[in-house]
C-alpha positions in Angstrom: -6.8 -1.1 -4.7 -6.2 -4.8 -3.9 -9.4 -5.8 -5.6 -8.4 -3.9 -8.7 -5.0 -5.5 -8.8 -6.5 -8.9 -8.3 -9.0 -8.2 -11.2 -6.2 -7.1 -13.4 -4.2 -10.1 -12.6 -7.1 -12.4 -13.3 -7.7 -10.8 -16.7 -4.0 -11.0 -17.5 -4.0 -14.7 -16.6 -7.0 -15.4 -18.7 -5.5 -13.4 -21.6 -2.1 -15.1 -21.3 -3.8 -18.5 -21.0 -5.9 -18.0 -24.2 -2.9 -16.9 -26.2 -0.8 -19.8 -24.9 -3.7 -22.2 -25.6 -3.7 -21.0 -29.2 0.0 -21.7 -29.6 -0.3 -25.0 -27.7 -2.0 -26.5 -30.7 1.4 -26.8 -32.3 3.7 -29.5 -31.0 5.9 -28.1 -28.2 9.2 -29.7 -27.2 8.6 -28.8 -23.5 6.3 -30.9 -21.2 2.9 -29.6 -20.4 3.7 -29.0 -16.8 6.3 -26.4 -17.7 3.9 -24.7 -20.0 1.4 -24.3 -17.2 4.2 -22.9 -14.9 5.2 -20.4 -17.6 1.7 -19.3 -18.2 1.2 -18.7 -14.4 4.5 -16.9 -14.2 3.6 -14.6 -17.2 0.2 -13.8 -15.7 1.9 -12.8 -12.4 4.4 -10.6 -14.2 1.7 -8.8 -16.1 0.1 -7.8 -12.8 3.4 -6.7 -11.4 4.2 -4.6 -14.4 0.7 -3.0 -14.3 1.2 -2.2 -10.6 4.6 -0.5 -11.2 3.5 1.6 -14.2 2.2 5.0 -13.3 -1.2 6.1 -14.7 -1.9 9.2 -16.8 -5.0 9.8 -14.8 -4.2 9.4 -11.1 -6.3 7.1 -8.9 -8.7 8.8 -6.5 -6.9 10.7 -3.8 -6.3 8.7 -0.6 -5.4 11.8 1.5 -6.8 11.8 5.0 -6.6 14.6 7.5 -5.6 13.5 11.0 -5.2 15.5 14.2 -1.5 16.4 14.8 -1.4 17.9 18.2 -2.3 21.4 19.2 -1.3 23.0 15.9 -4.2 21.5 13.8 -4.4 18.8 11.2 -1.8 17.3 8.9 -2.4 15.7 5.6 -1.1 12.2 5.0 -1.0 10.1 1.9 -0.8 6.4 1.3 -0.6 5.2 -2.3 1.4 2.8 -4.3 4.5 4.6 -5.6 5.0 3.7 -9.3 8.5 3.1 -10.6 10.2 5.0 -13.3 13.9 5.5 -14.0 15.3 8.9 -13.1 14.1 11.7 -10.9 11.4 13.3 -13.1 8.1 11.6 -13.8 7.3 10.8 -17.4 5.3 13.0 -19.7 1.5 12.5 -20.1 1.8 11.4 -23.7 4.3 8.7 -22.8 2.0 7.5 -20.0 -0.9 7.3 -22.4 1.1 5.4 -25.1 2.2 2.9 -22.5 -1.4 2.5 -21.2 -2.6 1.8 -24.7 0.0 -1.0 -25.1 -1.0 -2.4 -21.7 -4.7 -2.2 -22.6 -4.0 -4.2 -25.7 -2.2 -6.9 -23.6 -5.1 -6.8 -21.1 -7.5 -7.5 -24.0 -5.4 -10.5 -25.1 -4.2 -8.8 -28.2 -0.5 -9.6 -27.6 0.6 -9.0 -31.2 -0.7 -5.5 -31.0 0.6 -5.0 -27.5 4.1 -6.1 -28.6 4.1 -3.7 -31.5 2.9 -0.8 -29.3 5.5 -1.5 -26.6 8.2 -1.7 -29.3 7.0 1.5 -30.9 7.1 3.2 -27.5 10.8 2.2 -27.2 11.6 3.6 -30.7 9.7 6.9 -30.0 10.9 7.3 -26.4 14.3 5.5 -26.1 15.4 7.7 -23.2 12.0 7.8 -21.4 11.8 7.0 -17.7 9.3 4.3 -18.7 11.5 2.7 -21.4 12.4 -0.3 -19.1 8.7 -0.9 -18.4 7.9 -0.9 -22.1 10.8 -3.3 -22.8 9.5 -5.7 -20.0 6.0 -5.4 -21.5 7.3 -6.2 -25.0 9.1 -9.2 -23.7 6.0 -10.5 -21.9 3.9 -10.0 -25.0 6.4 -11.9 -27.2 6.5 -14.7 -24.6 2.6 -14.8 -24.6 2.8 -15.1 -28.4 5.1 -18.1 -28.1 8.1 -16.2 -29.5 10.5 -17.6 -27.0 13.7 -16.4 -28.7 12.5 -12.8 -29.1 11.1 -12.8 -25.6 14.4 -14.1 -24.2 16.4 -11.5 -26.1 14.1 -8.7 -24.8 14.3 -10.0 -21.2 18.1 -10.1 -21.5 18.1 -6.6 -22.9 15.9 -5.4 -20.0 18.3 -6.9 -17.4 21.3 -5.3 -19.2 19.5 -1.9 -19.5 18.2 -1.6 -16.0 19.6 -4.2 -13.6 18.2 -2.4 -10.5 14.6 -2.2 -11.8 12.0 -3.8 -9.4 11.2 -6.3 -12.1 14.8 -7.4 -12.8 14.5 -10.5 -10.7 11.3 -11.4 -12.5 13.0 -10.9 -15.9 15.8 -13.2 -14.8 13.3 -15.8 -13.8 11.4 -15.5 -17.1 14.7 -15.7 -19.0 15.6 -18.9 -17.3 12.2 -20.4 -18.0 12.3 -19.4 -21.7 15.8 -20.9 -22.3 
């Protein structure tokens, strides 16, 4: 699992780097060092978003049977618990729509990813995954160099779900974008 997360993070860093490199051809008022820090931060946040978003096809089961005294064996599980708002897990169609948006971002197509994340928000405004989609849209807009739109989306994310596991990351990104 750790290897997969590291691979996803590496791909996200490369994709964010290539998108930021394309926008870096235009004169930027910020010094180069802060751009590098922003790029690294965005890559880290992509990996965290990916880890917190549940999958429509679950990973291979990590259930093990262990002896539990005289009565037999007991099943135990150890897997990453994804985050969604509310008590019910999201519908499969919602998961797949969010996965498509994330796949576009992973491929470096941030414009398409932003559109898909925003379409998800319009189609599923009350979804348990709406906050994840809003965070993804904000990251995609930041990767495209659309600082104002990204900052507005991060601010909306914080307002919408201040207890989300990525809320501190959103505050950090918001401060870096302003």
